N, C-alpha and C positions, 0 to 999 in steps of 0.2 A: 577435415577440417574439421574444425571445437566447436563441440553443443556447446551449447549450457542448458542448466536446470530451472526450470521459473513456473512453477503454477499460477493457476491462476486463473479465481473463483469469486463464484455471488456469494450478500451475505441480507439477511435481509434481521432490523436487529427491531426494539422500541423505537429508538433514535430515526429509522428507516432504509435503508437501503443499500448497498458500497458494494466494495470487491477485497481483496483479501489475496494477495501476492506474495510469495514465497521461492524467494535466488538462493538455491541448493550450491550457487558456488561456490568456493572465496573470489573470484572476481570481480572484477566491479562490472557492473551488469547497464545503460541506458536503456530507458522500456517508453513507448508508447504506444498508446493505444484508443483504438476512435475508430467512429461508430458517429452516427447520428443526432443522438439523445443524445450526446453531450458538451453540443454546440446546445444545447441549451441550460444548459449546467450556467449558474451562481456562483457557486465555492466551493471546492474539494477538502474536507480537515483529509490531511494523512499525517498519522502515523508508526512508529517504527519501532520493533524491537532486532536488539544490534547484538551479536557476539561473538566471539572468536570461532567460534564451528558451533557446528547444527545439535554434540550435546551441552555445548551449554548449563550449566541451574543456577539457579541463584541456591550459594547457601548460610549457612548463616558466617563461616567466614568471609565474604561476599556477595551480600545481599541485594544491593547494583549492577550487579555485573549482568545481568537481562532484563530491560524496565523496558514500556513507554516513555517514544518522545515526541515531539512534533517532527514532523516529514517537508523538508519543501516539494511543492507542484506546480510545472505549469498548468496553465487551463486555456489553450486557445480556443477558437471552434474547431470541433468537430475531433478533439483530440487532448490529449495526458498525455504530460514527457514530466517522469523522472529519472533519476538518479538512483543505486542503484548500491549500497556495498554486499563486497560476497556473506554469503551466512544469512539475510536479515531478508521477513515479516512485515509489509506493513500491508495498515489496511485504509486500506479510501475511502469517505462517505462523501456518496451523493446526497447532502443535506434538503437541500432547496431546488429544484425546476421553475422557471422561470413559472406561470400561473400558479404550484402547482409542484405542493410539497411530500415528500414522499413518508409514506407513514405504516410500521411493518404491524 
């Protein structure tokens, strides 16, 4: 069968904690992330970098080829769902939880 390459990692920054998703294939992919702690999330801020290939770079001739932009994510109890286009890097900032704020 077809195997898609998706890397998922967690990070901690001055804004809080989050997830980083890297989709290494050129096809669209639906991603579902589950976890008990996700039920406490109030909101998620998602940004995506997209490009025609993983080797794409910004240059003087094409300075906006690769840039972050807001990306939609569905937040359900204990579930985050999003659609990834091919060759995408997405960050999901988990800024606030009920009763506490994640601060680095």
